[in-house]
VOFI-176662 format. One record per residue (C-alpha): x, y, z; residue in three letters. Coordinates in steps of 0.1 Angstrom, whole numbers, plus 5000, padded with zeros to 4 digits. Layout:
# VOFI-176662
<site><x>X</x><y>Y</y><z>Z</z><residu>ALA</residu></site>
...
This chain:
# VOFI-176662
<site><x>5398</x><y>5071</y><z>5244</z><residu>UNK</residu></site>
<site><x>5381</x><y>5050</y><z>5271</z><residu>UNK</residu></site>
<site><x>5355</x><y>5078</y><z>5276</z><residu>UNK</residu></site>
<site><x>5347</x><y>5079</y><z>5238</z><residu>UNK</residu></site>
<site><x>5343</x><y>5041</y><z>5238</z><residu>UNK</residu></site>
<site><x>5320</x><y>5043</y><z>5268</z><residu>UNK</residu></site>
<site><x>5299</x><y>5070</y><z>5253</z><residu>UNK</residu></site>
<site><x>5296</x><y>5051</y><z>5220</z><residu>UNK</residu></site>
<site><x>5287</x><y>5019</y><z>5239</z><residu>UNK</residu></site>
<site><x>5260</x><y>5039</y><z>5258</z><residu>UNK</residu></site>
<site><x>5244</x><y>5052</y><z>5226</z><residu>UNK</residu></site>
<site><x>5245</x><y>5017</y><z>5210</z><residu>UNK</residu></site>
<site><x>5228</x><y>5003</y><z>5241</z><residu>UNK</residu></site>
<site><x>5201</x><y>5030</y><z>5240</z><residu>UNK</residu></site>
<site><x>5195</x><y>5023</y><z>5203</z><residu>UNK</residu></site>
<site><x>5193</x><y>4986</y><z>5210</z><residu>UNK</residu></site>
<site><x>5169</x><y>4990</y><z>5239</z><residu>UNK</residu></site>
<site><x>5148</x><y>5015</y><z>5220</z><residu>UNK</residu></site>
<site><x>5146</x><y>4992</y><z>5190</z><residu>UNK</residu></site>
<site><x>5137</x><y>4962</y><z>5211</z><residu>UNK</residu></site>
<site><x>5109</x><y>4981</y><z>5228</z><residu>UNK</residu></site>
<site><x>5094</x><y>4992</y><z>5195</z><residu>UNK</residu></site>
<site><x>5096</x><y>4956</y><z>5182</z><residu>UNK</residu></site>
<site><x>5080</x><y>4943</y><z>5214</z><residu>UNK</residu></site>
<site><x>5051</x><y>4968</y><z>5213</z><residu>UNK</residu></site>
<site><x>5046</x><y>4962</y><z>5176</z><residu>UNK</residu></site>
<site><x>5045</x><y>4924</y><z>5181</z><residu>UNK</residu></site>
<site><x>5020</x><y>4928</y><z>5210</z><residu>UNK</residu></site>
<site><x>4997</x><y>4949</y><z>5187</z><residu>UNK</residu></site>
<site><x>5000</x><y>4921</y><z>5161</z><residu>UNK</residu></site>
<site><x>4991</x><y>4893</y><z>5185</z><residu>UNK</residu></site>
<site><x>4963</x><y>4913</y><z>5201</z><residu>UNK</residu></site>
<site><x>4948</x><y>4920</y><z>5166</z><residu>UNK</residu></site>
<site><x>4948</x><y>4883</y><z>5157</z><residu>UNK</residu></site>
<site><x>4933</x><y>4873</y><z>5190</z><residu>UNK</residu></site>
<site><x>4904</x><y>4896</y><z>5185</z><residu>UNK</residu></site>
<site><x>4898</x><y>4886</y><z>5149</z><residu>UNK</residu></site>
<site><x>4919</x><y>4857</y><z>5133</z><residu>UNK</residu></site>
<site><x>4932</x><y>4864</y><z>5098</z><residu>UNK</residu></site>
<site><x>4909</x><y>4839</y><z>5081</z><residu>UNK</residu></site>
<site><x>4879</x><y>4854</y><z>5097</z><residu>UNK</residu></site>
<site><x>4889</x><y>4889</y><z>5088</z><residu>UNK</residu></site>
<site><x>4894</x><y>4878</y><z>5051</z><residu>UNK</residu></site>
<site><x>4860</x><y>4860</y><z>5051</z><residu>UNK</residu></site>
<site><x>4844</x><y>4892</y><z>5063</z><residu>UNK</residu></site>
<site><x>4859</x><y>4912</y><z>5035</z><residu>UNK</residu></site>
<site><x>4850</x><y>4886</y><z>5008</z><residu>UNK</residu></site>
<site><x>4814</x><y>4884</y><z>5020</z><residu>UNK</residu></site>
<site><x>4808</x><y>4921</y><z>5011</z><residu>UNK</residu></site>
<site><x>4783</x><y>4925</y><z>4982</z><residu>UNK</residu></site>
<site><x>4807</x><y>4948</y><z>4964</z><residu>UNK</residu></site>
<site><x>4837</x><y>4925</y><z>4967</z><residu>UNK</residu></site>
<site><x>4853</x><y>4922</y><z>4933</z><residu>UNK</residu></site>
<site><x>4873</x><y>4892</y><z>4922</z><residu>UNK</residu></site>
<site><x>4907</x><y>4897</y><z>4905</z><residu>UNK</residu></site>
<site><x>4894</x><y>4883</y><z>4872</z><residu>UNK</residu></site>
<site><x>4868</x><y>4911</y><z>4871</z><residu>UNK</residu></site>
<site><x>4895</x><y>4938</y><z>4873</z><residu>UNK</residu></site>
<site><x>4909</x><y>4952</y><z>4840</z><residu>UNK</residu></site>
<site><x>4946</x><y>4943</y><z>4833</z><residu>UNK</residu></site>
<site><x>4953</x><y>4981</y><z>4831</z><residu>UNK</residu></site>
<site><x>4941</x><y>4986</y><z>4866</z><residu>UNK</residu></site>
<site><x>4960</x><y>4957</y><z>4881</z><residu>UNK</residu></site>
<site><x>4992</x><y>4967</y><z>4863</z><residu>UNK</residu></site>
<site><x>4987</x><y>5004</y><z>4874</z><residu>UNK</residu></site>
<site><x>4983</x><y>4994</y><z>4911</z><residu>UNK</residu></site>
<site><x>5014</x><y>4972</y><z>4911</z><residu>UNK</residu></site>
<site><x>5035</x><y>4996</y><z>4891</z><residu>UNK</residu></site>
<site><x>5028</x><y>5027</y><z>4913</z><residu>UNK</residu></site>
<site><x>5025</x><y>5010</y><z>4947</z><residu>UNK</residu></site>
<site><x>5049</x><y>4981</y><z>4946</z><residu>UNK</residu></site>
<site><x>5066</x><y>4974</y><z>4913</z><residu>UNK</residu></site>
<site><x>5085</x><y>4943</y><z>4926</z><residu>UNK</residu></site>
<site><x>5053</x><y>4929</y><z>4942</z><residu>UNK</residu></site>
<site><x>5055</x><y>4895</y><z>4924</z><residu>UNK</residu></site>
<site><x>5092</x><y>4891</y><z>4931</z><residu>UNK</residu></site>
<site><x>5097</x><y>4897</y><z>4968</z><residu>UNK</residu></site>
<site><x>5081</x><y>4884</y><z>5000</z><residu>UNK</residu></site>
<site><x>5062</x><y>4903</y><z>5027</z><residu>UNK</residu></site>
<site><x>5087</x><y>4931</y><z>5027</z><residu>UNK</residu></site>
<site><x>5110</x><y>4946</y><z>5000</z><residu>UNK</residu></site>
<site><x>5144</x><y>4955</y><z>5015</z><residu>UNK</residu></site>
<site><x>5154</x><y>4973</y><z>4983</z><residu>UNK</residu></site>
<site><x>5124</x><y>4996</y><z>4985</z><residu>UNK</residu></site>
<site><x>5130</x><y>5002</y><z>5022</z><residu>UNK</residu></site>
<site><x>5166</x><y>5012</y><z>5016</z><residu>UNK</residu></site>
<site><x>5155</x><y>5034</y><z>4987</z><residu>UNK</residu></site>
<site><x>5129</x><y>5051</y><z>5009</z><residu>UNK</residu></site>
<site><x>5155</x><y>5058</y><z>5036</z><residu>UNK</residu></site>
<site><x>5179</x><y>5074</y><z>5012</z><residu>UNK</residu></site>
<site><x>5151</x><y>5095</y><z>4997</z><residu>UNK</residu></site>
<site><x>5138</x><y>5106</y><z>5031</z><residu>UNK</residu></site>
<site><x>5173</x><y>5116</y><z>5042</z><residu>UNK</residu></site>
<site><x>5179</x><y>5135</y><z>5010</z><residu>UNK</residu></site>
<site><x>5146</x><y>5154</y><z>5012</z><residu>UNK</residu></site>
<site><x>5148</x><y>5157</y><z>5050</z><residu>UNK</residu></site>
<site><x>5112</x><y>5145</y><z>5053</z><residu>UNK</residu></site>
<site><x>5091</x><y>5113</y><z>5052</z><residu>UNK</residu></site>
<site><x>5086</x><y>5114</y><z>5014</z><residu>UNK</residu></site>
<site><x>5085</x><y>5076</y><z>5010</z><residu>UNK</residu></site>
<site><x>5075</x><y>5047</y><z>5032</z><residu>UNK</residu></site>
<site><x>5087</x><y>5017</y><z>5014</z><residu>UNK</residu></site>
<site><x>5056</x><y>4996</y><z>5023</z><residu>UNK</residu></site>
<site><x>5047</x><y>4967</y><z>5001</z><residu>UNK</residu></site>
<site><x>5012</x><y>4960</y><z>4989</z><residu>UNK</residu></site>
<site><x>5010</x><y>4932</y><z>5015</z><residu>UNK</residu></site>
<site><x>5020</x><y>4955</y><z>5043</z><residu>UNK</residu></site>
<site><x>4994</x><y>4980</y><z>5031</z><residu>UNK</residu></site>
<site><x>4968</x><y>4952</y><z>5031</z><residu>UNK</residu></site>
<site><x>4978</x><y>4944</y><z>5067</z><residu>UNK</residu></site>
<site><x>4973</x><y>4980</y><z>5076</z><residu>UNK</residu></site>
<site><x>4939</x><y>4981</y><z>5058</z><residu>UNK</residu></site>
<site><x>4927</x><y>4950</y><z>5076</z><residu>UNK</residu></site>
<site><x>4940</x><y>4957</y><z>5112</z><residu>UNK</residu></site>
<site><x>4961</x><y>4987</y><z>5119</z><residu>UNK</residu></site>
<site><x>4945</x><y>5019</y><z>5105</z><residu>UNK</residu></site>
<site><x>4942</x><y>5035</y><z>5140</z><residu>UNK</residu></site>
<site><x>4977</x><y>5025</y><z>5153</z><residu>UNK</residu></site>
<site><x>5006</x><y>5050</y><z>5157</z><residu>UNK</residu></site>
<site><x>5029</x><y>5048</y><z>5127</z><residu>UNK</residu></site>
<site><x>5061</x><y>5035</y><z>5143</z><residu>UNK</residu></site>
<site><x>5044</x><y>5006</y><z>5162</z><residu>UNK</residu></site>
<site><x>5021</x><y>5000</y><z>5133</z><residu>UNK</residu></site>
<site><x>5050</x><y>4995</y><z>5109</z><residu>UNK</residu></site>
<site><x>5063</x><y>4967</y><z>5130</z><residu>UNK</residu></site>
<site><x>5029</x><y>4951</y><z>5134</z><residu>UNK</residu></site>
<site><x>5024</x><y>4953</y><z>5097</z><residu>UNK</residu></site>
<site><x>5056</x><y>4934</y><z>5090</z><residu>UNK</residu></site>
<site><x>5045</x><y>4905</y><z>5113</z><residu>UNK</residu></site>
<site><x>5010</x><y>4905</y><z>5097</z><residu>UNK</residu></site>
<site><x>5024</x><y>4907</y><z>5062</z><residu>UNK</residu></site>
<site><x>5045</x><y>4876</y><z>5067</z><residu>UNK</residu></site>
<site><x>5014</x><y>4857</y><z>5080</z><residu>UNK</residu></site>
<site><x>4994</x><y>4869</y><z>5050</z><residu>UNK</residu></site>
<site><x>5021</x><y>4858</y><z>5025</z><residu>UNK</residu></site>
<site><x>5023</x><y>4824</y><z>5041</z><residu>UNK</residu></site>
<site><x>4986</x><y>4818</y><z>5036</z><residu>UNK</residu></site>
<site><x>4976</x><y>4836</y><z>5004</z><residu>UNK</residu></site>
<site><x>4989</x><y>4839</y><z>4968</z><residu>UNK</residu></site>
<site><x>5001</x><y>4871</y><z>4953</z><residu>UNK</residu></site>
<site><x>4969</x><y>4874</y><z>4932</z><residu>UNK</residu></site>
<site><x>4948</x><y>4868</y><z>4962</z><residu>UNK</residu></site>
<site><x>4967</x><y>4895</y><z>4981</z><residu>UNK</residu></site>
<site><x>4963</x><y>4920</y><z>4952</z><residu>UNK</residu></site>
<site><x>4926</x><y>4912</y><z>4950</z><residu>UNK</residu></site>
<site><x>4921</x><y>4918</y><z>4988</z><residu>UNK</residu></site>
<site><x>4942</x><y>4950</y><z>4986</z><residu>UNK</residu></site>
<site><x>4920</x><y>4965</y><z>4959</z><residu>UNK</residu></site>
<site><x>4889</x><y>4956</y><z>4979</z><residu>UNK</residu></site>
<site><x>4901</x><y>4972</y><z>5011</z><residu>UNK</residu></site>
<site><x>4916</x><y>5005</y><z>4999</z><residu>UNK</residu></site>
<site><x>4899</x><y>5038</y><z>5007</z><residu>UNK</residu></site>
<site><x>4892</x><y>5060</y><z>4977</z><residu>UNK</residu></site>
<site><x>4877</x><y>5090</y><z>4994</z><residu>UNK</residu></site>
<site><x>4841</x><y>5102</y><z>4994</z><residu>UNK</residu></site>
<site><x>4832</x><y>5073</y><z>5016</z><residu>UNK</residu></site>
<site><x>4841</x><y>5047</y><z>4989</z><residu>UNK</residu></site>
<site><x>4859</x><y>5015</y><z>5002</z><residu>UNK</residu></site>
<site><x>4871</x><y>4991</y><z>4976</z><residu>UNK</residu></site>
<site><x>4874</x><y>4994</y><z>4938</z><residu>UNK</residu></site>
<site><x>4838</x><y>4986</y><z>4930</z><residu>UNK</residu></site>
<site><x>4824</x><y>5014</y><z>4952</z><residu>UNK</residu></site>
<site><x>4850</x><y>5038</y><z>4938</z><residu>UNK</residu></site>
<site><x>4843</x><y>5029</y><z>4901</z><residu>UNK</residu></site>
<site><x>4805</x><y>5031</y><z>4906</z><residu>UNK</residu></site>
<site><x>4808</x><y>5063</y><z>4926</z><residu>UNK</residu></site>
<site><x>4833</x><y>5082</y><z>4905</z><residu>UNK</residu></site>
<site><x>4827</x><y>5067</y><z>4870</z><residu>UNK</residu></site>
<site><x>4792</x><y>5052</y><z>4872</z><residu>UNK</residu></site>
<site><x>4805</x><y>5019</y><z>4858</z><residu>UNK</residu></site>
<site><x>4817</x><y>4985</y><z>4870</z><residu>UNK</residu></site>
<site><x>4855</x><y>4979</y><z>4875</z><residu>UNK</residu></site>
<site><x>4855</x><y>4955</y><z>4846</z><residu>UNK</residu></site>
<site><x>4844</x><y>4984</y><z>4823</z><residu>UNK</residu></site>
<site><x>4873</x><y>5008</y><z>4831</z><residu>UNK</residu></site>
<site><x>4896</x><y>5018</y><z>4804</z><residu>UNK</residu></site>
<site><x>4933</x><y>5029</y><z>4807</z><residu>UNK</residu></site>
<site><x>4924</x><y>5065</y><z>4816</z><residu>UNK</residu></site>
<site><x>4899</x><y>5055</y><z>4843</z><residu>UNK</residu></site>
<site><x>4921</x><y>5027</y><z>4856</z><residu>UNK</residu></site>
<site><x>4951</x><y>5049</y><z>4861</z><residu>UNK</residu></site>
<site><x>4930</x><y>5077</y><z>4876</z><residu>UNK</residu></site>
<site><x>4916</x><y>5054</y><z>4903</z><residu>UNK</residu></site>
<site><x>4949</x><y>5035</y><z>4909</z><residu>UNK</residu></site>
<site><x>4965</x><y>5067</y><z>4921</z><residu>UNK</residu></site>
<site><x>4938</x><y>5077</y><z>4946</z><residu>UNK</residu></site>
<site><x>4944</x><y>5054</y><z>4977</z><residu>UNK</residu></site>
<site><x>4979</x><y>5069</y><z>4982</z><residu>UNK</residu></site>
<site><x>4962</x><y>5100</y><z>4997</z><residu>UNK</residu></site>
<site><x>4924</x><y>5099</y><z>4993</z><residu>UNK</residu></site>
<site><x>4918</x><y>5133</y><z>5009</z><residu>UNK</residu></site>
<site><x>4941</x><y>5149</y><z>4983</z><residu>UNK</residu></site>
<site><x>4935</x><y>5128</y><z>4952</z><residu>UNK</residu></site>
<site><x>4897</x><y>5122</y><z>4953</z><residu>UNK</residu></site>
<site><x>4886</x><y>5132</y><z>4918</z><residu>UNK</residu></site>
<site><x>4854</x><y>5148</y><z>4931</z><residu>UNK</residu></site>
<site><x>4873</x><y>5172</y><z>4954</z><residu>UNK</residu></site>
<site><x>4906</x><y>5178</y><z>4938</z><residu>UNK</residu></site>
<site><x>4904</x><y>5169</y><z>4901</z><residu>UNK</residu></site>
<site><x>4936</x><y>5187</y><z>4892</z><residu>UNK</residu></site>
<site><x>4956</x><y>5169</y><z>4919</z><residu>UNK</residu></site>
<site><x>4940</x><y>5136</y><z>4909</z><residu>UNK</residu></site>
<site><x>4952</x><y>5142</y><z>4873</z><residu>UNK</residu></site>
<site><x>4987</x><y>5150</y><z>4885</z><residu>UNK</residu></site>
<site><x>4988</x><y>5118</y><z>4905</z><residu>UNK</residu></site>
<site><x>4975</x><y>5100</y><z>4874</z><residu>UNK</residu></site>
<site><x>5004</x><y>5114</y><z>4854</z><residu>UNK</residu></site>
<site><x>5028</x><y>5098</y><z>4880</z><residu>UNK</residu></site>
<site><x>5009</x><y>5065</y><z>4876</z><residu>UNK</residu></site>
<site><x>5013</x><y>5066</y><z>4839</z><residu>UNK</residu></site>
<site><x>5050</x><y>5075</y><z>4841</z><residu>UNK</residu></site>
<site><x>5056</x><y>5045</y><z>4864</z><residu>UNK</residu></site>
<site><x>5037</x><y>5022</y><z>4840</z><residu>UNK</residu></site>
<site><x>5059</x><y>5034</y><z>4811</z><residu>UNK</residu></site>
<site><x>5091</x><y>5030</y><z>4832</z><residu>UNK</residu></site>
<site><x>5081</x><y>4995</y><z>4843</z><residu>UNK</residu></site>
<site><x>5071</x><y>4985</y><z>4807</z><residu>UNK</residu></site>
<site><x>5034</x><y>4979</y><z>4813</z><residu>UNK</residu></site>
<site><x>5024</x><y>5004</y><z>4786</z><residu>UNK</residu></site>
<site><x>5042</x><y>5023</y><z>4759</z><residu>UNK</residu></site>
<site><x>5049</x><y>5060</y><z>4759</z><residu>UNK</residu></site>
<site><x>5025</x><y>5064</y><z>4730</z><residu>UNK</residu></site>
<site><x>4996</x><y>5048</y><z>4751</z><residu>UNK</residu></site>
<site><x>5004</x><y>5071</y><z>4780</z><residu>UNK</residu></site>
<site><x>5005</x><y>5102</y><z>4757</z><residu>UNK</residu></site>
<site><x>4969</x><y>5094</y><z>4746</z><residu>UNK</residu></site>
<site><x>4957</x><y>5101</y><z>4781</z><residu>UNK</residu></site>
<site><x>4951</x><y>5138</y><z>4785</z><residu>UNK</residu></site>
<site><x>4951</x><y>5148</y><z>4822</z><residu>UNK</residu></site>
């Protein structure tokens, strides 16, 4: 019995030390990023881009589609969403693969701003620290606006304006439900869902976006049915 207790204690100690190391490295990545470019400066750089699009110039369909498919409780939680994380863990265990990540829109914004090149496990920790800082300094609408302007849409298009002009030859404000839901699905995996390269996969992803909008009561089933992928 004593041997079993010692073995268990040893494993718990290993887990604790491993977790502490990961958190420590993630925090150092976070502080280094801020030292190189403070958050306010990084945001100002993004907002100064000629293609930066204010949230009031985005169609309601597009904003609803992004929130619905990426982070349906975006306006109800803080920097992280514990329920989404737990759901992702259960899904990943059931499927025996990393099928879901559980990242909030704020965490994804943190990654877009600072941590694209970091290794996943350390990046996740750095994202959490950065997401808390972002939530402390910006409103939810400001965060959503920044997120849509920093997403990569494939084909070299960064931000919703470049994507709408490139793929649709129109401004974001001119997008309808079909176009809004098509582009809302692309940033999840731009190499797979870029409409120019994989139109069928892009439409399959759009179906998922539409289903999520119906489930989350943003649109009716009748509205979704009018879109023909």
